[in-house]
OpenMM code with the backbone's topology and positions (N, CA, C; nanometers):
from openmm import Vec3, app, unit

residues = "UNK UNK UNK UNK UNK UNK UNK UNK UNK UNK UNK UNK UNK UNK UNK UNK UNK UNK UNK UNK UNK UNK UNK UNK UNK UNK UNK UNK UNK UNK UNK UNK UNK UNK UNK UNK UNK UNK UNK UNK UNK UNK UNK UNK UNK UNK UNK UNK UNK UNK UNK UNK UNK UNK UNK UNK UNK UNK UNK UNK UNK UNK UNK UNK UNK UNK UNK UNK UNK UNK UNK UNK UNK UNK UNK UNK UNK UNK UNK UNK UNK UNK UNK UNK UNK UNK UNK UNK UNK UNK UNK UNK UNK UNK UNK UNK UNK UNK UNK UNK UNK UNK UNK UNK UNK UNK UNK UNK".split()
positions = [
    Vec3(0.5929, 0.8061, 0.1356),
    Vec3(0.4820, 0.8544, 0.1577),
    Vec3(0.4200, 0.8348, -0.0163),
    Vec3(0.3181, 0.8233, -0.0295),
    Vec3(0.2061, 0.8129, -0.2037),
    Vec3(0.0875, 0.8355, -0.1561),
    Vec3(0.0177, 0.9170, -0.2537),
    Vec3(-0.0934, 0.9582, -0.2785),
    Vec3(-0.1548, 0.8385, -0.3485),
    Vec3(-0.3131, 0.7982, -0.2761),
    Vec3(-0.3859, 0.7228, -0.2955),
    Vec3(-0.5162, 0.7786, -0.3456),
    Vec3(-0.5652, 0.7239, -0.4966),
    Vec3(-0.6446, 0.7637, -0.5888),
    Vec3(-0.7708, 0.6616, -0.6251),
    Vec3(-0.8738, 0.7334, -0.6307),
    Vec3(-0.9964, 0.6251, -0.6226),
    Vec3(-0.9970, 0.6311, -0.7884),
    Vec3(-1.1037, 0.5215, -0.8191),
    Vec3(-1.1231, 0.5552, -0.9471),
    Vec3(-1.1601, 0.6670, -1.0582),
    Vec3(-1.1801, 0.7656, -0.9912),
    Vec3(-1.1895, 0.8652, -1.0706),
    Vec3(-1.1154, 0.9888, -1.0534),
    Vec3(-0.9852, 0.9180, -0.9405),
    Vec3(-0.8473, 0.9862, -0.9834),
    Vec3(-0.8507, 1.1030, -0.9078),
    Vec3(-0.9934, 1.1295, -0.7965),
    Vec3(-0.9699, 1.2034, -0.6784),
    Vec3(-0.8474, 1.1271, -0.5183),
    Vec3(-0.7938, 1.2520, -0.4802),
    Vec3(-0.7380, 1.1910, -0.3964),
    Vec3(-0.8001, 1.1474, -0.2772),
    Vec3(-0.7395, 1.0260, -0.1764),
    Vec3(-0.8766, 0.9585, -0.0694),
    Vec3(-0.7572, 0.9689, 0.0313),
    Vec3(-0.6625, 0.9606, 0.0214),
    Vec3(-0.5368, 0.9462, 0.1439),
    Vec3(-0.3962, 0.9522, 0.1145),
    Vec3(-0.3103, 0.8707, 0.1575),
    Vec3(-0.1973, 0.8806, 0.1475),
    Vec3(-0.1762, 0.7353, 0.2652),
    Vec3(-0.0095, 0.7045, 0.1854),
    Vec3(0.0104, 0.6196, 0.2378),
    Vec3(0.1254, 0.6380, 0.3465),
    Vec3(0.1917, 0.5703, 0.4582),
    Vec3(0.2822, 0.5801, 0.4956),
    Vec3(0.3284, 0.4739, 0.5415),
    Vec3(0.4475, 0.4098, 0.4706),
    Vec3(0.5270, 0.3404, 0.5633),
    Vec3(0.4180, 0.1929, 0.5844),
    Vec3(0.3386, 0.1692, 0.4904),
    Vec3(0.2823, 0.0414, 0.5173),
    Vec3(0.1373, 0.1229, 0.5912),
    Vec3(0.1213, 0.2002, 0.6645),
    Vec3(-0.0217, 0.2170, 0.6980),
    Vec3(-0.0832, 0.3515, 0.6616),
    Vec3(-0.2290, 0.2891, 0.6289),
    Vec3(-0.2773, 0.3901, 0.4957),
    Vec3(-0.3779, 0.4699, 0.5779),
    Vec3(-0.3622, 0.6240, 0.5789),
    Vec3(-0.4455, 0.7430, 0.6617),
    Vec3(-0.5455, 0.8192, 0.5079),
    Vec3(-0.6252, 0.7862, 0.5583),
    Vec3(-0.7099, 0.8149, 0.4835),
    Vec3(-0.7856, 0.9222, 0.4708),
    Vec3(-0.7706, 1.0164, 0.3964),
    Vec3(-0.7792, 1.1475, 0.4379),
    Vec3(-0.9351, 1.1851, 0.4626),
    Vec3(-1.0911, 1.1487, 0.4280),
    Vec3(-1.1459, 1.1683, 0.5085),
    Vec3(-1.2201, 1.1182, 0.6368),
    Vec3(-1.1308, 1.0776, 0.7214),
    Vec3(-1.1532, 1.0129, 0.8176),
    Vec3(-0.9853, 0.9946, 0.8888),
    Vec3(-0.9912, 1.0425, 1.0461),
    Vec3(-0.8997, 1.0251, 1.1334),
    Vec3(-0.9029, 0.8921, 1.2454),
    Vec3(-0.9845, 0.7920, 1.1563),
    Vec3(-1.0328, 0.6495, 1.2927),
    Vec3(-0.9183, 0.6025, 1.2082),
    Vec3(-0.8569, 0.5129, 1.3866),
    Vec3(-0.7394, 0.3909, 1.3533),
    Vec3(-0.8420, 0.3094, 1.3071),
    Vec3(-0.7248, 0.2139, 1.2685),
    Vec3(-0.8641, 0.0979, 1.2042),
    Vec3(-0.7021, -0.0125, 1.2278),
    Vec3(-0.7506, -0.1914, 1.2229),
    Vec3(-0.6997, -0.2865, 1.2188),
    Vec3(-0.6821, -0.2865, 1.0763),
    Vec3(-0.5418, -0.3763, 1.0663),
    Vec3(-0.5243, -0.4514, 0.9415),
    Vec3(-0.6101, -0.5076, 0.9014),
    Vec3(-0.6172, -0.4906, 0.7211),
    Vec3(-0.7225, -0.5967, 0.7066),
    Vec3(-0.6779, -0.7499, 0.6798),
    Vec3(-0.5499, -0.7727, 0.7497),
    Vec3(-0.5493, -0.9338, 0.7877),
    Vec3(-0.5710, -0.9487, 0.9311),
    Vec3(-0.6487, -0.8866, 1.0108),
    Vec3(-0.6866, -0.8860, 1.1187),
    Vec3(-0.8166, -1.0181, 1.1258),
    Vec3(-0.7789, -1.0930, 1.2211),
    Vec3(-0.7115, -1.1333, 1.3399),
    Vec3(-0.5319, -1.2235, 1.3452),
    Vec3(-0.4957, -1.2432, 1.2153),
    Vec3(-0.3992, -1.3139, 1.1806),
    Vec3(-0.3224, -1.3013, 1.2380),
    Vec3(-0.2210, -1.3825, 1.2431),
    Vec3(-0.1098, -1.3524, 1.3730),
    Vec3(0.0086, -1.4355, 1.3164),
    Vec3(0.1005, -1.4218, 1.2483),
    Vec3(0.2107, -1.5092, 1.2008),
    Vec3(0.3050, -1.4858, 1.2970),
    Vec3(0.3982, -1.5619, 1.2896),
    Vec3(0.5088, -1.6192, 1.4341),
    Vec3(0.5816, -1.5091, 1.4174),
    Vec3(0.6042, -1.4529, 1.3504),
    Vec3(0.7055, -1.3589, 1.4074),
    Vec3(0.6305, -1.2237, 1.4882),
    Vec3(0.4933, -1.2267, 1.4402),
    Vec3(0.4485, -1.1493, 1.5670),
    Vec3(0.3405, -1.1314, 1.6275),
    Vec3(0.3762, -1.2775, 1.7374),
    Vec3(0.3063, -1.2917, 1.8283),
    Vec3(0.3282, -1.2188, 1.9517),
    Vec3(0.4259, -1.1764, 1.9730),
    Vec3(0.4871, -1.0980, 2.0786),
    Vec3(0.3876, -0.9321, 2.0773),
    Vec3(0.4014, -0.8425, 1.9481),
    Vec3(0.3304, -0.7721, 1.9214),
    Vec3(0.2236, -0.7784, 1.9313),
    Vec3(0.0860, -0.9089, 1.8926),
    Vec3(-0.0253, -0.9088, 1.8754),
    Vec3(-0.1112, -0.9591, 2.0203),
    Vec3(-0.0012, -1.0156, 2.0930),
    Vec3(0.0081, -1.0222, 2.1796),
    Vec3(-0.0932, -0.9414, 2.2934),
    Vec3(0.0231, -0.8121, 2.2610),
    Vec3(0.0348, -0.6748, 2.3423),
    Vec3(-0.0648, -0.6099, 2.3162),
    Vec3(-0.0742, -0.5582, 2.1800),
    Vec3(-0.2135, -0.5040, 2.1291),
    Vec3(-0.4046, -0.5829, 2.1868),
    Vec3(-0.3854, -0.7299, 2.1423),
    Vec3(-0.5284, -0.8193, 2.1547),
    Vec3(-0.4920, -0.7834, 2.3197),
    Vec3(-0.4326, -0.7795, 2.3843),
    Vec3(-0.4416, -0.7354, 2.5797),
    Vec3(-0.4603, -0.6294, 2.5698),
    Vec3(-0.4350, -0.5318, 2.5133),
    Vec3(-0.4391, -0.3935, 2.5450),
    Vec3(-0.6210, -0.3663, 2.5208),
    Vec3(-0.6626, -0.3977, 2.4070),
    Vec3(-0.7587, -0.3880, 2.3299),
    Vec3(-0.9248, -0.4525, 2.4255),
    Vec3(-0.8341, -0.5822, 2.4504),
    Vec3(-0.9141, -0.6325, 2.5342),
    Vec3(-0.9902, -0.5826, 2.6695),
    Vec3(-0.8797, -0.5440, 2.7241),
    Vec3(-0.8634, -0.4579, 2.8454),
    Vec3(-0.9451, -0.2880, 2.8717),
    Vec3(-0.9232, -0.2336, 2.7381),
    Vec3(-0.9891, -0.1363, 2.7171),
    Vec3(-1.1500, -0.0943, 2.5919),
    Vec3(-1.1361, -0.2180, 2.5975),
    Vec3(-1.2466, -0.2552, 2.4444),
    Vec3(-1.3785, -0.2903, 2.5286),
    Vec3(-1.3956, -0.2887, 2.6599),
    Vec3(-1.5702, -0.3901, 2.7002),
    Vec3(-1.6311, -0.2491, 2.7469),
    Vec3(-1.6993, -0.2334, 2.7144),
    Vec3(-1.8514, -0.1939, 2.7488),
    Vec3(-1.9244, -0.1772, 2.8739),
    Vec3(-1.8927, -0.0742, 2.9645),
    Vec3(-1.9174, -0.0829, 3.1012),
    Vec3(-2.0880, -0.1555, 3.1274),
    Vec3(-2.1167, -0.2199, 3.2106),
    Vec3(-2.1972, -0.2918, 3.2418),
    Vec3(-2.3651, -0.2176, 3.2554),
    Vec3(-2.4044, -0.2783, 3.1771),
    Vec3(-2.5669, -0.1608, 3.1764),
    Vec3(-2.5863, -0.0418, 3.0907),
    Vec3(-2.4501, -0.0140, 3.0190),
    Vec3(-2.4393, 0.1021, 2.9734),
    Vec3(-2.3979, 0.0950, 2.8020),
    Vec3(-2.5046, 0.1335, 2.7172),
    Vec3(-2.4500, 0.1182, 2.5933),
    Vec3(-2.3909, 0.1974, 2.5230),
    Vec3(-2.2470, 0.2378, 2.5132),
    Vec3(-2.1136, 0.3042, 2.4229),
    Vec3(-2.1200, 0.2710, 2.3165),
    Vec3(-2.1419, 0.3377, 2.2103),
    Vec3(-2.0850, 0.3203, 2.0648),
    Vec3(-1.9486, 0.3461, 2.0329),
    Vec3(-1.8568, 0.4408, 2.0907),
    Vec3(-1.7673, 0.4957, 2.1355),
    Vec3(-1.6367, 0.4268, 2.1525),
    Vec3(-1.7081, 0.3251, 2.2665),
    Vec3(-1.6276, 0.2110, 2.3428),
    Vec3(-1.4465, 0.1099, 2.2785),
    Vec3(-1.5262, 0.1207, 2.1601),
    Vec3(-1.4282, 0.0827, 2.0531),
    Vec3(-1.3118, 0.1537, 1.9798),
    Vec3(-1.3359, 0.2531, 1.9931),
    Vec3(-1.2954, 0.3204, 1.8938),
    Vec3(-1.1769, 0.3618, 2.0067),
    Vec3(-1.2148, 0.4128, 2.1237),
    Vec3(-1.1518, 0.5060, 2.2411),
    Vec3(-1.0684, 0.3760, 2.2666),
    Vec3(-1.0247, 0.2467, 2.2499),
    Vec3(-1.0127, 0.1670, 2.2748),
    Vec3(-0.8897, 0.0827, 2.1584),
    Vec3(-0.9196, 0.1495, 2.0238),
    Vec3(-0.8144, 0.1805, 1.9486),
    Vec3(-0.7087, 0.2959, 1.9603),
    Vec3(-0.7774, 0.4031, 2.0059),
    Vec3(-0.7058, 0.5171, 2.0343),
    Vec3(-0.6179, 0.4887, 2.1442),
    Vec3(-0.6395, 0.4249, 2.2731),
    Vec3(-0.5811, 0.3627, 2.4287),
    Vec3(-0.4354, 0.3001, 2.3479),
    Vec3(-0.5193, 0.2209, 2.2695),
    Vec3(-0.3774, 0.1076, 2.2060),
    Vec3(-0.2879, 0.1838, 2.0668),
    Vec3(-0.3110, 0.2792, 2.0380),
    Vec3(-0.2526, 0.3395, 1.9227),
    Vec3(-0.0645, 0.2803, 1.9195),
    Vec3(-0.0397, 0.2689, 2.0041),
    Vec3(0.0925, 0.2636, 1.9600),
    Vec3(0.1258, 0.0940, 1.9649),
    Vec3(0.0307, 0.0368, 2.0452),
    Vec3(0.0933, -0.1134, 1.9841),
    Vec3(0.0159, -0.1649, 1.8955),
    Vec3(-0.1701, -0.1148, 1.8336),
    Vec3(-0.2058, -0.1373, 1.7059),
    Vec3(-0.1585, -0.0891, 1.5711),
    Vec3(-0.0195, 0.0327, 1.5990),
    Vec3(0.0486, 0.0013, 1.4589),
    Vec3(0.1751, -0.0555, 1.4108),
    Vec3(0.2068, -0.0808, 1.5501),
    Vec3(0.3431, -0.1719, 1.5825),
    Vec3(0.2464, -0.3585, 1.5008),
    Vec3(0.1514, -0.3717, 1.5642),
    Vec3(0.0923, -0.5352, 1.5370),
    Vec3(0.0209, -0.5039, 1.3691),
    Vec3(0.0257, -0.3681, 1.3104),
    Vec3(-0.0787, -0.3350, 1.1660),
    Vec3(0.0536, -0.3398, 1.0140),
    Vec3(0.1786, -0.3006, 1.0920),
    Vec3(0.3186, -0.3334, 1.0790),
    Vec3(0.3270, -0.4155, 1.0382),
    Vec3(0.3939, -0.5478, 1.1445),
    Vec3(0.3944, -0.6313, 1.1189),
    Vec3(0.3363, -0.7078, 1.0774),
    Vec3(0.1876, -0.7411, 1.0873),
    Vec3(0.1456, -0.8495, 1.0224),
    Vec3(0.1310, -0.8452, 0.8475),
    Vec3(0.1032, -0.6548, 0.8205),
    Vec3(0.1450, -0.6422, 0.6972),
    Vec3(0.2582, -0.6867, 0.6072),
    Vec3(0.3920, -0.6818, 0.6893),
    Vec3(0.4975, -0.7104, 0.6368),
    Vec3(0.5239, -0.8444, 0.6285),
    Vec3(0.4590, -0.9034, 0.7427),
    Vec3(0.4642, -1.0553, 0.7275),
    Vec3(0.3843, -1.1378, 0.6335),
    Vec3(0.2705, -1.1009, 0.6248),
    Vec3(0.1925, -1.1146, 0.4665),
    Vec3(0.2398, -1.0685, 0.3752),
    Vec3(0.2885, -1.0010, 0.3498),
    Vec3(0.3359, -0.9240, 0.2728),
    Vec3(0.4216, -0.9774, 0.1392),
    Vec3(0.5692, -1.0990, 0.2951),
    Vec3(0.6284, -1.1845, 0.2274),
    Vec3(0.6270, -1.3355, 0.1521),
    Vec3(0.5306, -1.3666, 0.2410),
    Vec3(0.4441, -1.4546, 0.1489),
    Vec3(0.2941, -1.4707, 0.1488),
    Vec3(0.2410, -1.3760, 0.0543),
    Vec3(0.1321, -1.4070, 0.0201),
    Vec3(0.0565, -1.5544, 0.0049),
    Vec3(-0.0891, -1.5755, 0.0193),
    Vec3(-0.1445, -1.7502, 0.0545),
    Vec3(-0.1554, -1.7220, -0.1411),
    Vec3(-0.1514, -1.7841, -0.1678),
    Vec3(-0.1592, -1.8722, -0.3055),
    Vec3(-0.2999, -1.8900, -0.3230),
    Vec3(-0.3811, -1.8137, -0.4605),
    Vec3(-0.4989, -1.8400, -0.4357),
    Vec3(-0.5553, -1.9501, -0.5360),
    Vec3(-0.5932, -2.0474, -0.5170),
    Vec3(-0.6200, -2.1632, -0.6177),
    Vec3(-0.8183, -2.1502, -0.6312),
    Vec3(-0.8353, -2.2081, -0.7481),
    Vec3(-0.9444, -2.2329, -0.7652),
    Vec3(-0.9973, -2.3706, -0.7252),
    Vec3(-1.0920, -2.3942, -0.6654),
    Vec3(-1.1756, -2.5659, -0.6166),
    Vec3(-1.2379, -2.6009, -0.7259),
    Vec3(-1.2007, -2.7261, -0.7588),
    Vec3(-1.2169, -2.8021, -0.8699),
    Vec3(-1.3793, -2.8564, -0.9121),
    Vec3(-1.4182, -2.8719, -0.9779),
    Vec3(-1.5151, -2.7981, -1.0485),
    Vec3(-1.6079, -2.9513, -1.0004),
    Vec3(-1.5686, -3.0353, -0.9243),
    Vec3(-1.6236, -3.1109, -0.8461),
    Vec3(-1.7118, -3.1032, -0.7197),
    Vec3(-1.6457, -2.9745, -0.6817),
    Vec3(-1.6673, -2.8799, -0.5647),
    Vec3(-1.7385, -2.7587, -0.5326),
    Vec3(-1.7607, -2.7453, -0.6546),
    Vec3(-1.8275, -2.5939, -0.7002),
    Vec3(-1.9790, -2.6385, -0.6587),
    Vec3(-2.0231, -2.5057, -0.6015),
    Vec3(-2.1298, -2.5221, -0.6006),
    Vec3(-2.2494, -2.4751, -0.6977),
    Vec3(-2.3787, -2.5847, -0.6808),
    Vec3(-2.4480, -2.5584, -0.8460),
    Vec3(-2.5852, -2.4795, -0.8527),
    Vec3(-2.6508, -2.4510, -0.8881),
    Vec3(-2.7432, -2.3459, -0.8699),
    Vec3(-2.8531, -2.4249, -0.9033),
] * unit.nanometer
topology = app.Topology()
chain = topology.addChain("A")
for resn in residues:
    res = topology.addResidue(resn, chain)
    for name in ("N", "CA", "C"):
        topology.addAtom(name, app.Element.getBySymbol(name[0]), res)
């Protein structure tokens, strides 16, 4: 476990085994690699996506702004498994960033 600090050195959260838990909120969040699905993560991703699809629908004719958060809470185990798997796999082989050649850049 390590403490996460902002630019001013204030504690803003903690990091536990590749899952960031922010101090100011208890909200569950999908990985910043969402919706990527590396091959080794297909099984856990399919389980999470199916659960979220089933529980994340708004009732017909009703507006419920919390339905997504409720679905994430309902699917918490599969969400955490998805996040851990995707973060680990993407961390193994990060995409190499490159600069587009000058001829293809937008001109103002």
